[in-house]
C-alpha positions as CSV (number, residue, x, y, z in Angstrom):
1,X,-23.1,15.3,-13.9
2,X,-20.4,13.8,-16.1
3,X,-21.1,13.3,-19.8
4,X,-21.0,9.7,-21.3
5,X,-17.8,10.6,-23.2
6,X,-16.1,11.9,-20.1
7,X,-17.0,8.7,-18.2
8,X,-15.5,6.6,-21.0
9,X,-12.3,8.7,-20.8
10,X,-12.2,8.3,-17.0
11,X,-12.7,4.5,-17.1
12,X,-10.0,4.2,-19.9
13,X,-7.6,6.3,-17.8
14,X,-8.2,4.1,-14.7
15,X,-7.8,0.9,-16.8
16,X,-4.4,2.2,-18.1
17,X,-3.3,3.3,-14.6
18,X,-4.2,-0.1,-13.1
19,X,-2.9,-2.2,-16.0
20,X,0.6,-2.5,-14.6
21,X,-0.3,-2.3,-10.9
22,X,0.6,-5.3,-8.8
23,X,-1.2,-3.9,-5.8
24,X,-4.2,-1.6,-5.5
25,X,-5.5,0.0,-2.2
26,X,-9.0,1.3,-1.9
27,X,-8.8,4.5,0.3
28,X,-11.9,6.1,1.9
29,X,-11.4,9.7,2.7
30,X,-13.6,12.3,4.3
31,X,-13.1,16.0,5.0
32,X,-9.4,15.7,4.1
33,X,-7.8,19.2,3.7
34,X,-6.2,20.1,0.4
35,X,-2.8,20.4,2.1
36,X,-3.2,16.9,3.5
37,X,-4.2,15.5,0.1
38,X,-1.1,17.2,-1.5
39,X,1.1,15.8,1.3
40,X,-0.3,12.3,0.7
41,X,0.2,12.6,-3.1
42,X,3.8,13.8,-2.7
43,X,4.6,10.9,-0.3
44,X,3.1,8.4,-2.7
45,X,4.9,9.9,-5.7
46,X,8.3,9.5,-3.9
47,X,7.6,5.7,-3.8
48,X,6.3,5.6,-7.4
49,X,2.7,5.0,-6.3
50,X,-0.2,6.5,-8.3
51,X,-3.3,8.0,-6.6
52,X,-6.6,8.7,-8.2
53,X,-10.0,9.8,-6.9
54,X,-12.9,8.3,-8.8
55,X,-16.6,7.7,-8.8
56,X,-17.2,4.2,-7.4
57,X,-19.2,3.0,-10.4
58,X,-16.4,4.1,-12.8
59,X,-13.8,2.4,-10.6
60,X,-15.9,-0.8,-10.5
61,X,-16.2,-0.7,-14.3
62,X,-12.4,-0.3,-14.7
63,X,-11.7,-3.1,-12.2
64,X,-14.1,-5.5,-14.0
65,X,-11.7,-5.6,-17.0
66,X,-8.8,-6.9,-14.9
67,X,-10.1,-10.3,-14.2
68,X,-9.6,-10.1,-10.4
69,X,-10.7,-13.1,-8.3
70,X,-13.1,-12.8,-5.4
71,X,-15.6,-10.2,-4.4
72,X,-15.1,-6.5,-4.5
73,X,-15.2,-5.1,-0.9
74,X,-18.0,-2.6,-0.1
75,X,-16.8,0.8,-1.2
76,X,-18.4,3.4,1.1
77,X,-18.0,7.1,1.1
78,X,-15.6,9.0,-1.1
79,X,-13.1,6.6,-2.6
80,X,-9.6,6.9,-4.1
81,X,-7.2,4.2,-5.3
82,X,-3.5,4.0,-4.6
83,X,-1.7,1.7,-6.9
84,X,1.8,0.6,-7.8
85,X,4.1,-2.0,-9.2
86,X,5.6,-2.7,-5.7
87,X,3.3,-5.3,-4.1
88,X,3.4,-3.8,-0.6
89,X,4.3,-0.1,-1.0
90,X,0.8,1.3,-1.8
91,X,-0.7,-0.2,1.3
92,X,2.3,0.6,3.5
93,X,2.4,4.3,2.5
94,X,-1.3,4.9,2.8
95,X,-1.3,3.2,6.2
96,X,1.7,5.3,7.3
97,X,-0.2,8.5,6.2
98,X,-3.4,7.2,7.9
99,X,-1.7,7.1,11.3
100,X,-1.7,10.9,11.5
101,X,-5.1,11.3,9.9
102,X,-7.3,8.5,11.5
103,X,-10.5,10.5,11.3
104,X,-10.1,11.5,7.7
105,X,-8.7,8.5,5.8
106,X,-8.7,4.7,6.0
107,X,-8.0,1.6,4.0
108,X,-11.2,-0.1,3.1
109,X,-9.8,-2.9,0.9
110,X,-7.7,-3.6,-2.1
111,X,-6.3,-5.9,-4.7
112,X,-3.3,-8.1,-3.8
113,X,-1.9,-10.8,-6.0
114,X,-4.9,-10.7,-8.3
115,X,-7.4,-11.1,-5.6
116,X,-9.8,-8.7,-3.8
117,X,-8.9,-8.2,-0.1
118,X,-10.9,-6.7,2.7
119,X,-9.8,-3.9,5.0
120,X,-8.3,-6.2,7.6
121,X,-6.3,-8.2,5.1
122,X,-4.9,-5.0,3.5
123,X,-4.0,-3.6,6.9
124,X,-2.0,-6.8,7.7
125,X,-0.2,-6.3,4.3
126,X,0.4,-2.7,5.1
127,X,2.3,-3.5,8.3
128,X,4.9,-5.7,6.5
129,X,8.2,-3.8,6.6
130,X,10.0,-2.7,3.5
131,X,12.4,-5.0,1.7
132,X,15.4,-2.9,2.9
133,X,14.2,-3.2,6.5
134,X,13.6,-6.9,6.2
135,X,17.2,-7.3,4.8
136,X,18.5,-5.4,7.8
137,X,16.6,-7.6,10.2
138,X,17.9,-10.7,8.4
139,X,21.5,-9.5,8.6
140,X,21.0,-8.7,12.3
141,X,19.6,-12.2,12.9
142,X,22.5,-13.8,11.2
143,X,25.1,-11.5,12.9
144,X,23.7,-12.1,16.4
145,X,25.1,-15.7,16.9
146,X,28.4,-14.8,15.3
147,X,28.7,-11.8,17.7
148,X,27.9,-14.0,20.7
149,X,30.5,-16.5,19.6
150,X,33.1,-13.8,19.3
151,X,32.3,-12.6,22.9
152,X,32.6,-16.1,24.2
153,X,36.0,-16.6,22.5
154,X,37.2,-13.3,23.9
155,X,36.1,-14.4,27.4
156,X,38.0,-17.7,27.0
157,X,41.1,-15.8,25.8
158,X,40.9,-13.4,28.8
159,X,40.5,-16.4,31.2
160,X,43.6,-18.1,29.8
161,X,45.7,-15.0,30.0
């Protein structure tokens, strides 16, 4: 059992961690090996994403101070939070890790743009590609017609010759 003072410290720590977070993902984990947890934490740290395990009541208390709209999703089982300043990265990275550990970890909700989201909404956010990938897709989309036009001009030049 945690002392009242320790609970206050944990809530304060969570509040500080979530203060600058633009996105928060609620992660349910069960029977996750220590090596897997370390792998997850390292992957999240590379993307500047924080990860904390907390008692649900203390997490709810910390979230209540943020003024988040909507209703907090049902937090079942052992819960952790992944959070970061990037709006999509926490969900994307947890989802990426989840692919290899389906039985042990899952996204059960989160906070996106100041509103609580359920698991389905957070999964749809998690599948949005990174900004760098989106830029590459955009460049490819713009380049495609130009490339086709160049091929057509080449064909016309070859036919005239």
